[in-house]
N, C-alpha and C positions, 0 to 999 in steps of 0.2 A: 471639688476641684479649685482649685486657687486662681482668680482672675489673671488672666494673659496682661503682661505688659507689654506696652508696643516695643519694637525693636529698638526704637531709639530711648525710651525711657531706661528700657535695661540696660544697652550700653553706657548711659549716665550713672546708673548706678552701680554698674563693674567700676567706672572710671573714680567714680566718689569712691568707693570701698578701697581701689587702688590708691587711692591718693594719702588716704588717713592711714592705710598700712604702712605707705612709704613713708610716710611724716614720720611714724612712730620708730620704723627699724633707721632710718637716715638720722635721727635725732643728734649722734653725736658730732656729724657733720655740721649742725648748724651753728655753733659759735666759732668753730678755727675756718671754717670754709662755706659760708654762706650760699653762694652760688652754687656749689657742688649739694646743695642740700636742696635747692630750689629746683634743680636739674632733675635731681633723683624723683622730687614729688612729682615733676611732670613728666617724666618718662615712662616711670613703673605702671600708672596706669594706663598709658597711650598703648606699652607693650602688653599691658594684664588683658586690654581688649581685643589685640591682634591675636594674643596665643588661645585665647577662649575661641575664637574661630576655627583654631586647627583642634581645639577640643581635647589635647592632650595625647592622644593614640601614639602608640611606639613609633609607628609609620611617619609621623610627624617631624619625626629628626631625622630623619634619610631626606639629603638634598633633593633627590630625583622626586619626593613626593610631596615637599613643603609646599602649601599653599601661599600663592603671595600676600605680602601686607596687602589688609583691605584698603580701599579708596574712601575717600570721603562721598564717591557717589552712591555708594550703597548704607550711608549713616554711618560707617566705621570710621578708622581711624586714617587721618589723611595723611600719605606719605610726607609731604612738605614738614608736615609740622612734624611729625616723627623723626626727620631729620634733622631738624633744628633743635630738636631737644637732645639727639646723639650729639650733634656737634657742639653744642654748649658743654655737656657734661666732659666730651674730649676736652676741650680746652681748659675746662678747669682742673680736670684731671693733670694736664700736662703743666699746669701751674702748681698746682698741690698734688705731688703722685703719691703720697704715703698717706692713701685714702684706702683703706681695703675693702670699705664698702662698695665702693665704685666702679672699681676695674673689674669686678665678675658682671656688675649692672652694664657696663659698657659692652665686655664681651658679648654679653648673649643679647645684645639690642642689634651690634654688628653683625652677628651671626642671622637675626632675623633677616636683615637686608642682604642676606648673601655674602658679606666682605667677610670670610673664612680666616685672610690671612690677618685681619684686623682683629678678628675674635681671639685667633691663635696670641697673637703678640698680647693682647689685653690680659689673658688667660694666665698667660706667662707673667705678667705683674702681678697678678693677682696672688699667685702662686707664691710667688718673692717675697710679699708680705703675710700671707698665710700658708707656711708650706705643709702643716699637717691636719688639712681640712679633705677629708677622704671625697666627699661629693664633688670640691672643687677640683683637685686633682684627677677624677675621672672625666671631667667635664674640660677640662685642659688638654688631656689624652685626646679624647675626640677630637677636639678642635685643631689640635696639631694633625691629625689624620685628614680631618675635614680639607683643611688647607692645603693638601698635597694632591697634586693629578692623579696619582694613582690609589688615593686614600689609605696608604701607610702607614701604621702605626712604626715610628721609628724605635730605636732602642729607649731613647729618650723617653718617648711617649709610653714606651710597653714598661719602661721603670716606674714611673708616675702610677700607671695601673697596678703594678704590685705592691706598689708603696700603700696605696687607697686600701688593697686586701688586707695588708700587716694592721693597718689603722682599725678596719672595720672586715672583719673576715667573711659576713655576709652578706656583702656589698653585690648584688647581683649585677647593675650593669658594670661595673669593674671587672668582676667574674665573665660575663658575657664577651666583653671587648676584648682580655684578655685571651679566650680563647679565639676570637676573630686573629690576633696578631700572632697566634701559635700556627694558625692554618697559614696565614700568609708565609710565614717561615718554614711552610713543609713538616711542621710538627703536629701530623694530624692526631696520632696516637694521645698525644699530651694535650690537644684541643678537647677531644672528647672527653678526657679525664677531667678536664677542667668544667667542661661543661654539665656533665651527669649528675652530679648534686644538685644541680640547679631544679632539675624537673620535679623534685620534692616540694620545692619553694614557690611555684610560679603558678596560675592557674592553667584550666585543662588548655583552653585555647592555646594558650603561649606554649604550655608542653608539646602539644600536636607539633607545633613550628620548630621547636627547639630538638624532637626527636629526629627530625627529618635532616638538621645539619650536622646530628651526632652521627645519624647512620652514614651520613656522607664521609664524616671525618672516620668513622672506624673504618669504611670502605677503602680509602684511600691509603690507610696504614696496613692494611690487610687483617683487620682484626674481624674476627665473627659477629655478625649483628648481636646488638644487646637486647638481653631478653625483656619481653614486655612486661609492663606491671601494671598496676591499678594507678590512676592517676592520683594525682594529691588531693586529700579530702578538706584540708585546712587553710588557714591564709596566712599561718606566722604569725609572728609577735607585730609585724608592721601593717600587716594587710587586714582586710574585711572582705570577705566571701561572699558574691552577692549571685542569686539566682533570678533571672528575669525571663518570664513567659508571657506569651496574650491567653486573656481567657477567653477560654474557648466559645461561650456564647458570643462573646463581643466578636470574636475573628470570622463567626458564621454569619452574622447578620451587616457586617460593614464591608465593604470592598475596599482594599488596602492599596495604594499605590505599591509597585515594585521598589521605587526608587526609595520609600519611607525609610528613615533614620531612627535609632531608636539611642537616647543618651542616657547613661545611666551616671548618677553625680552622687558628692556626700557633700555634705555644707554643713560648716560650724554650728551647731545647735544654737537657736537664737541669736546667730549671727546674721551678717552680708549673705546678699542673694550669690556673691561670686562664689562658685565651686573651691573645695578643697581639694577634690579630686573628680576626674570625669573620664570618661570613656566612650567614644562614638564608634555605632555598632549598626550593620545593616539589618533591615527588617528579615533578610532570608538566615539570620545566624541565629534567630529564635530557636529552641529556648535557649538563652546564656547563662555559662556556669565561668563566672569571670572571679578575679582579686582586684580590687582597688587596691593599689598601694601607693608610696611615696612618688613612684615612677608615674604616677596619673596624675601627680600634683601638677597644677597651675602657674605657683607662684614660688620658687626657690624658698623664699621666706615661710611659706606655710604649707608646712607640711601636713599629710593627714596624721602621721604618727605623733604628731604634737600636739593633734586634739583630745581632750577629755570627752566629749562627746559627738554625735554626728548626726546629721539627717539625711537618708538614703532614699532615693526614689529613680524612679524610671521614668522616662517622657519619650513618645512616640512621635515624631516630627513630619508630617508628609510633606513638608516642602525642604525638609533637610536642613534646616538653619538651627544652629546653636541656641539662640535666642527664642522666647517663649512663642508663639503664634496662637493664633485665633485658629480653632479645630485641632490643637493638638490634644493628646490623650496621655494621663499622666496614671502611674500608679499612686497607691496610697503611700505617704511617707511612713519611711519605718527610723525610729528614735533608735539609737545604739550608743552606748558607754563603750570608751575603750580602754584599753584593747580588748579585743572580743573576738572569741572561736565560734561563735555563732555564727549559722549561715544565714543571709538574708534572703527573703522569700520576696518578690515583688511581681504581682499580677496588674499587666496595663490594661484596662479595659474591664477590671470588676466592679460591679456595684459596691460602693462604699457607704 
């Protein structure tokens, strides 16, 4: 097992990795808009630290379940510093609005602050500059719905989602939100038809939740229940299927806390400690059968599908914290070349 980093050192490592990545991605801004480049380099690592505390689970996208931005008291991002970086980036974009790299960054930061109206407007500016980016269109549509009290995907947002699917037919988030928009309009049969193909593309846990939504849509439409089928056995071209279990001997001899948490992560092979994809699960969910994909990426500029090789591992955290703590137990790390159809088997607590 690797020696555990202290929480403070780990967050510093995350911030430094984010700063290097941000500097590279935002390099085009350096010459024409140096202040925007500086703001980007400052903001991205701060935002990365905050996002890593959320561990990239789908539930973290829900405003009702989103955790607050960590405060300086727990060694994480200081909200005042974060707000200052956001304000600096906003001011620079007002002076130099033709910066396609800056608007999505501002929008995501505003969403993290709970300013969904500001995030909607910033995403709208981003889409004006980059109209044919499917992921950006989906984020813009989602921000538009989040900015409304009723969370409704209006006609403009629905059009953005449909455009995203035209550009990338397999975009799972776009298809999910299209189904949501159809349900909001009472188009229940259409929603079920939109969602059903996703069952073969997602992991077993997500498929189980999706089946509940499909069943409700079919019932509302007066359709018969969908026939049961075997769960998906692969991860698709952009995902990595991972199974996680506890070693039986370890589980028998160690008393585990009920609030313990399991983190499943994929890191760039030989790269920084910041995961390129991560999921957080409770101890009670073991054994796990999941798919890590771009939806689990912590940074929009560093996706799992862009990696050539990753190192996959699972960690049992008694304290439930995203950073390593003394006493945490990890699985062996498995190196994987991507894309891969192999199932990665991780056993926590086994002798290595």
